[in-house]
N, C-alpha and C positions, 0 to 999 in steps of 0.2 A: 217344362223348366224355361223353355225359350219364351213362351208366352208370358210368363211371370216377368221375365227380364225386359221384354218389350214394353209391358205395361208400365213398370217402374220407371223405365227410360222416358216413356211418354208423359209421365208425371214430374219429370225433372230429377229423378234419382240416378246416381251411378255409384259403382263401387269405388271408393276411395282407396287406392292401393297402398298408400302410405300407413292408413290405420287399419285397413281390411274392415271397413264399415260401410253400410248404405248412407249415402250423404246427398242432401238436397243441393242441387247446383244453383248458380246464379249467373248473371251476365253483366257485361260492362259495355257501355255505348261511348264511344270516343269521336269526338268532332274536332279536327285540327286543321291547321293551314301551315305550310302548303300541304294539299291533299296527297301528293306523291311522295311524301316523307316515308322513310322506312320505320315500321312498327316492330318492336321486339317486346316479347313478354318472357321474362326470365332469361334473356339471352337468346331466344329462339325467334327467327323472323316469322311474322304473320302475314299471310296473303290476304289481300281484301281488295274490293273494287268499289270506289265511290262512284256514284251515278248522279244524273241531274237531280233526281229527287231524293236520293239517300245520300245525304252530305256527311257521312260519318261511318263508323265501322262497328258492328255489334259483335262482340266476342261473347259466345255462349258456352255453356257447360263448365263454368269454373267452379271448383269445390272451394269451401271457405279456407282461405289461406292468404298469406302475404305474397304479392306479385310485384316485381319490378317492371315498370313500364318505361320503355325507351323510344323516343321518336328521334330520328336523325335524318340529316339531308346535307348535301355537299353545300358548303358556304354558309350554313347556318349552325348556330350552337345546339348541342344535343339537349333535349328536355328529359328529365327523368323523374319518375315519381313512384 
């Protein structure tokens, strides 16, 4: 059973607990300035580290759904999408 779960996870499938189905996941790559802004998805902060080569953040394992993305930083207007 564990090996089947690991194999499905390796192919990008997870259990969607909202619908109790196996769902193919996706990802989202965000590149923004200032790089030290706070990133929240559906109100929950996401930790990330931007490096010299990687000038953005990759959010993996997202199930097909609508997400609210917020970028905020002091002295800047919030950005929502």
